[in-house]
DOFI-305241 format. One line per field, with one value per residue (C-alpha): residue number from 0; x, y, z. Coordinates in Angstrom, 2 decimals. Each point is the difference from the previous one (the first is absolute). Example, Ala and Ser with C-alpha at 12.3 -4.5 7.8 and 13.67 -1.06 7.14 Angstrom:
# DOFI-305241
nr = c(0;1)
X = c(12.30;1.37)
Y = c(-4.50;3.44)
Z = c(7.80;-0.66)
END
This chain:
# DOFI-305241
nr = c(0;1;2;3;4;5;6;7;8;9;10;11;12;13;14;15;16;17;18;19;20;21;22;23;24;25;26;27;28;29;30;31;32;33;34;35;36;37;38;39;40;41;42;43;44;45;46;47;48;49;50;51;52;53;54;55;56;57;58;59;60;61;62;63;64;65;66;67;68;69;70;71;72;73;74;75;76;77;78;79;80;81;82;83;84;85;86;87;88;89;90;91;92;93;94;95;96;97;98;99;100;101;102;103;104;105;106;107;108;109;110;111;112;113;114;115;116;117;118;119;120;121;122;123;124;125;126;127;128;129;130;131;132;133;134;135;136;137;138;139;140;141;142;143;144;145;146;147;148;149;150;151;152;153;154;155;156;157;158;159;160;161;162;163;164;165;166;167;168;169;170;171;172;173;174;175;176;177;178;179;180;181;182;183;184;185;186;187;188;189;190;191;192;193;194;195;196;197;198;199;200;201;202;203;204;205;206;207;208;209;210;211;212;213;214;215;216;217;218;219;220;221;222;223;224;225;226;227;228;229;230;231;232;233;234;235;236;237;238;239;240;241;242;243;244;245;246;247;248;249;250;251;252;253;254;255;256;257;258;259;260;261;262;263;264;265;266;267;268;269;270;271;272;273;274;275;276;277;278;279;280;281;282;283;284;285;286;287;288;289;290;291;292;293;294;295;296;297;298;299;300;301;302;303;304;305;306;307;308;309;310;311;312;313;314;315;316;317;318;319;320;321;322;323;324;325;326;327;328;329;330;331;332;333;334;335;336;337;338;339;340;341;342;343;344;345;346;347;348;349;350;351;352;353;354;355;356;357;358;359)
X = c(-33.19;-1.87;-0.53;-1.25;0.61;0.60;-3.12;-1.13;-0.86;3.55;1.51;-2.23;1.02;3.70;-0.62;-1.84;3.02;2.39;-1.98;0.52;3.78;2.16;2.24;2.53;0.63;-0.70;1.39;2.38;-2.45;-2.74;1.39;-2.16;-3.09;0.25;0.56;-3.01;-2.29;0.77;-0.02;-3.36;-1.50;-1.11;-2.52;2.36;3.14;1.11;-0.92;1.64;3.19;0.11;-0.27;2.76;2.32;-0.61;1.24;3.02;0.90;-0.54;2.61;2.41;3.50;2.30;1.99;-3.15;-0.94;-3.75;-1.83;2.53;2.82;-1.33;0.61;-0.45;-2.42;2.27;-2.41;-2.84;-1.25;2.74;1.99;2.75;1.17;3.37;0.75;0.30;3.67;-0.30;-1.51;2.58;2.14;-2.83;0.18;-3.09;0.51;-2.57;-1.21;-1.82;-2.31;-0.66;-3.16;-2.33;1.60;-2.01;-3.42;1.03;0.49;-3.33;-1.80;1.56;-1.36;-3.48;-0.05;2.55;1.28;3.65;0.87;-0.26;2.35;2.48;0.06;0.51;2.87;1.66;-0.21;1.43;2.84;0.90;0.09;2.24;2.45;0.38;2.87;0.45;2.01;2.88;-2.38;-2.54;-2.59;-1.72;0.48;-2.83;2.51;2.54;2.31;1.27;0.34;-2.88;-2.75;-3.24;-2.91;-2.24;1.44;-1.46;-3.69;-0.23;2.43;-0.34;-3.68;0.07;3.01;-1.69;-3.29;1.65;2.18;-3.10;-1.98;2.91;1.35;3.34;1.25;3.06;-2.31;-1.43;3.55;0.85;-3.06;1.02;3.65;-0.98;-2.16;2.76;2.65;-2.18;-0.61;3.71;1.09;-2.91;-1.60;1.51;0.85;-0.96;-3.15;-1.09;-1.19;1.24;2.06;-0.49;3.21;3.32;3.05;2.56;3.02;0.68;-1.97;-2.57;-3.66;-0.69;-3.52;-0.34;-3.39;-2.52;-2.28;-3.57;-0.68;3.45;-0.81;-3.34;1.72;1.95;-2.86;-2.35;2.63;0.77;-3.68;-0.63;3.03;-1.11;-3.51;1.45;2.57;-0.49;1.96;3.28;3.19;0.32;-3.62;0.79;2.57;-2.43;-2.80;2.37;0.71;-3.72;-1.13;2.84;-0.69;-3.76;0.36;2.55;-2.26;-3.09;1.79;0.44;-3.55;-1.52;-3.22;-1.74;0.76;2.49;3.76;2.42;1.94;3.16;-1.23;1.99;-0.40;-3.31;1.02;-0.56;-3.40;-2.58;0.20;-2.52;1.97;2.13;-3.13;-2.05;3.05;0.38;-3.69;0.23;3.19;-1.29;-3.31;1.72;2.52;-2.87;-1.67;3.31;0.48;3.21;-1.27;-2.76;-3.49;1.24;1.01;-3.59;-0.79;2.92;-0.60;-3.66;0.84;2.48;-2.52;-2.72;2.26;0.60;-3.69;-0.67;1.94;-1.42;-1.16;-3.50;1.57;1.69;3.53;2.33;2.45;2.51;2.48;3.67;1.00;2.88;2.73;-0.89;2.53;0.78;-1.53;-2.53;-3.57;-3.31;-2.45;-2.42;1.12;-1.82;2.23;-2.50;-2.91;2.10;0.89;-3.29;-1.87;2.44;-0.24;-3.80;-0.04;1.98;-1.92;-3.42;-1.22;0.95;-1.68;-3.00;0.74;-1.73;2.12;-0.69;-2.56;-2.37;-0.73;3.00)
Y = c(25.88;-3.24;-0.90;-3.53;-0.74;3.00;1.21;1.06;-3.56;-1.16;3.01;-0.72;-3.66;0.91;2.42;-2.76;-2.25;2.76;0.63;-3.63;-0.02;-1.26;2.87;-2.26;-1.88;2.42;3.21;1.10;-0.78;2.19;3.52;0.50;-1.52;2.51;2.88;-1.10;-0.36;3.61;1.42;-1.58;1.16;-3.57;-0.22;-2.38;1.78;2.04;-2.58;-2.84;1.91;1.27;-3.56;-1.26;2.89;-0.08;-3.59;0.98;2.67;-2.39;-2.28;2.80;-0.93;2.06;1.13;1.25;-2.85;-0.52;-3.31;-2.29;1.65;-0.98;-3.72;-1.31;-2.71;-2.98;-2.69;-0.15;-3.56;-2.26;2.96;1.30;3.55;-0.59;-2.82;2.59;0.77;3.79;-0.37;-2.32;2.89;2.46;2.05;2.17;3.66;2.38;0.75;-3.34;1.21;3.42;-0.92;1.26;3.46;1.57;-1.14;1.09;3.52;-0.21;-1.15;2.78;2.53;-1.58;-0.27;2.59;-2.70;0.94;-3.57;-1.15;2.69;-0.70;-3.71;0.80;2.32;-2.63;-2.54;2.37;1.08;-3.70;-0.20;3.05;-1.44;-3.09;-1.01;1.60;-0.35;2.45;2.23;0.00;-2.52;-1.55;-3.75;-2.47;-2.85;0.89;-2.83;1.66;3.48;-0.49;2.10;-1.99;1.36;-1.35;2.63;3.14;-0.63;-0.45;2.88;2.79;0.89;-0.14;2.31;2.51;-0.07;0.26;2.81;1.91;-0.71;0.65;2.94;-1.79;0.72;-2.21;-3.04;1.05;0.52;-3.55;-1.43;1.54;-0.97;-3.66;0.07;1.60;-2.40;-2.99;1.42;0.61;-3.49;-2.13;1.53;-1.40;2.90;-1.99;-1.83;2.72;-2.56;-0.67;-2.99;-1.77;0.07;1.79;-0.69;2.71;-2.26;-1.63;2.17;-2.52;-0.91;-2.87;-0.25;1.87;-0.81;2.66;-1.32;1.23;0.60;1.52;2.62;0.35;0.84;2.82;1.56;-0.12;1.54;2.75;0.82;0.18;2.20;2.38;0.09;1.19;2.54;0.91;3.26;-1.51;0.75;-3.69;-0.35;0.52;-2.81;-2.26;0.81;-1.03;-3.34;-0.63;0.93;-1.94;-3.20;0.21;0.49;-2.82;-2.34;0.96;-1.00;-3.52;-0.52;-3.29;0.17;-1.58;3.09;-1.82;0.43;-2.91;-0.75;1.01;2.88;-0.79;-3.79;-1.35;-3.48;1.08;-0.03;2.75;1.46;2.00;2.12;1.83;0.46;1.79;1.98;1.31;0.90;1.87;1.88;0.93;1.24;2.09;1.34;1.07;1.81;1.75;1.04;-2.03;-1.96;0.55;-1.49;-2.49;-2.25;-0.20;-2.81;-2.30;0.79;-0.99;-3.14;-1.02;0.47;-1.73;-2.98;-0.52;0.58;-3.05;-2.24;1.30;-3.05;-0.28;0.81;3.13;-1.43;0.37;-2.57;-0.19;1.94;-0.92;-0.83;1.69;0.73;-0.02;-0.78;-3.22;-3.26;1.47;-1.35;1.82;0.08;2.23;3.06;2.93;2.18;-0.59;1.41;3.01;1.28;-1.09;2.30;2.88;-0.26;-0.15;3.13;2.08;-1.40;0.19;2.95;-1.58;-3.25;1.65;-1.88;1.03;-2.33;-1.47;2.62;-1.45;-3.03;-1.45)
Z = c(-23.73;0.66;3.66;0.62;3.67;2.23;1.85;3.47;1.04;-0.68;1.78;2.99;-0.04;0.07;2.86;1.87;-0.34;1.06;3.18;1.03;-0.42;2.84;1.08;1.69;-3.24;-2.84;1.44;-2.77;-2.80;1.44;-0.21;-3.08;1.62;2.85;-2.40;-2.08;3.02;0.91;-3.54;-0.85;3.35;0.57;2.89;1.81;-1.14;3.01;2.68;-1.95;-0.79;3.57;1.34;-2.30;0.72;3.75;-0.12;-2.13;2.58;2.90;-1.57;-0.98;1.18;2.17;-3.04;-1.77;-2.33;-0.30;0.22;1.71;-1.90;-3.40;-0.17;-3.54;-1.12;-0.52;-1.20;-2.50;0.26;-1.30;-1.35;2.30;-0.71;1.62;-2.46;-2.80;-0.65;0.31;3.50;1.55;1.20;0.63;3.21;0.42;0.89;1.48;-3.52;0.02;2.80;-1.55;-1.95;2.72;0.13;-2.83;1.30;3.50;-1.33;-1.83;3.15;2.02;-2.48;0.31;3.79;1.18;2.38;0.56;1.03;-3.60;-1.21;2.78;-0.85;-3.68;0.84;2.22;-2.82;-2.57;2.27;0.31;-3.80;-0.28;2.55;-2.15;-2.31;-3.43;-3.16;-0.45;-1.97;2.82;-1.19;3.01;0.10;0.31;0.23;2.67;-1.06;-3.19;-1.61;-2.43;-1.55;0.14;-2.01;2.80;2.37;-1.50;0.58;3.79;0.60;-2.57;0.11;3.79;0.17;-2.27;1.89;3.40;-1.27;-1.01;3.18;2.37;-2.01;-0.31;-3.54;0.53;-0.03;-3.37;-1.26;1.10;-1.76;-3.31;0.54;0.34;-3.14;-2.07;1.28;-0.86;-3.45;-0.57;0.97;-1.21;-3.10;-3.18;-2.38;-3.11;1.07;2.46;2.54;3.52;1.03;3.32;2.11;-0.57;2.16;0.68;0.60;-2.37;-2.40;-1.24;-0.22;2.38;-1.46;-3.25;-1.51;-0.92;2.70;-0.35;3.70;0.42;-2.59;1.77;3.29;-1.64;-1.96;3.00;2.27;-2.51;-0.45;3.75;0.64;-2.76;1.46;3.33;-1.22;-3.64;0.24;1.23;-1.92;-0.92;-1.11;-3.69;-0.03;1.84;-2.43;-2.79;1.72;0.53;-3.50;-1.63;1.94;-0.52;-3.73;-0.28;1.96;-1.98;-3.21;1.42;1.28;-1.17;-2.02;3.00;2.07;2.23;0.09;-0.04;3.18;-1.89;-2.08;-3.13;0.13;-1.36;1.18;3.61;1.66;-0.29;3.51;2.03;2.50;-2.55;-2.10;2.69;1.13;-3.55;-0.02;3.32;-0.85;-3.46;1.39;2.67;-2.54;-2.27;2.91;0.79;-3.63;-0.35;-3.02;-2.53;-0.02;-2.60;2.91;1.27;-2.42;0.98;3.69;-0.29;-1.99;2.72;2.81;-1.99;-0.68;3.71;0.80;-2.15;2.41;3.29;1.94;1.54;3.39;-1.38;-0.05;-2.98;-1.37;-2.85;2.18;0.00;3.57;1.86;-0.79;-3.70;-2.68;-1.87;1.16;2.44;-0.29;-0.13;2.89;1.91;1.94;1.62;-2.15;-2.79;1.98;1.04;-3.44;-1.56;2.40;-0.43;-3.78;0.10;2.16;-2.50;-3.01;1.63;-2.07;-3.34;1.06;1.69;3.23;3.20;2.08;3.42;1.00;-2.61;2.12;1.82)
END
């Protein structure tokens, strides 16, 4: 296992960049940054996350949506998200503003401040009141009965954690229900990879690629749900989804350590967000005993590949911009810092990383 790039200096540099992020602009990309600041016990972790989340609560809407209701970033320089065909009829539901729910629950457990838990519960109740498919899958796009792979990450881990903290088992049930529904409708039985968007009526895939970050959303959500409630009756089926997807992805990893934007298409770009999401989910799955230590090597290679493109200011590029899918360019997003730091946390022992306490 050759490691060329990842070290404490790079981890510290990425943390330094994360601490400077603009909450008003980067809110949905920074769930992982907040989780990492708390997991690593960063010296600035609690005060920074508290400041960000206090602002998210201050701008929580009357119906429970955090941070101005979760408006989406529409422009990245000359690239306009709403010019992409799949986004032209997109109507955001409360799921879009749910990214802060998981770190709110984490911060409550650190501080015992009930206001954070109450805000998280208001947000999640807004999600649960939202529209669904006939099978009960919560919609991210309220304009159509569709299963978006993007939906599972902001919702499922938060449901499971809140269910545990609030002693509300029905929330944990819902988290597993969403994971299993996504797996049923999106995972291809032959290739054992997840597609991007399935539409209920007419039964069709409106975006059917094996998108790298899309698969990343599902494996990260599954790993986080299992970490919160490993003894649930649906845990075995979820472990099967997670192990299957991780093994299928690992078989398609490029020799560089990266994954292609479309996992099975070497003509597409080597892409960073799906790469660090694989690394994080694999590392967490190893810790949970879902997969064997054989995935340590591809997880480390993935993290090391992305460490090699960390900029001097700690930012990370080569990330496909929202909403992903065909024809979408690469750019920089705080999403890269989020999953880079989470992956480094769960691989720190293998890599002998001390993390931000060593000098950040």
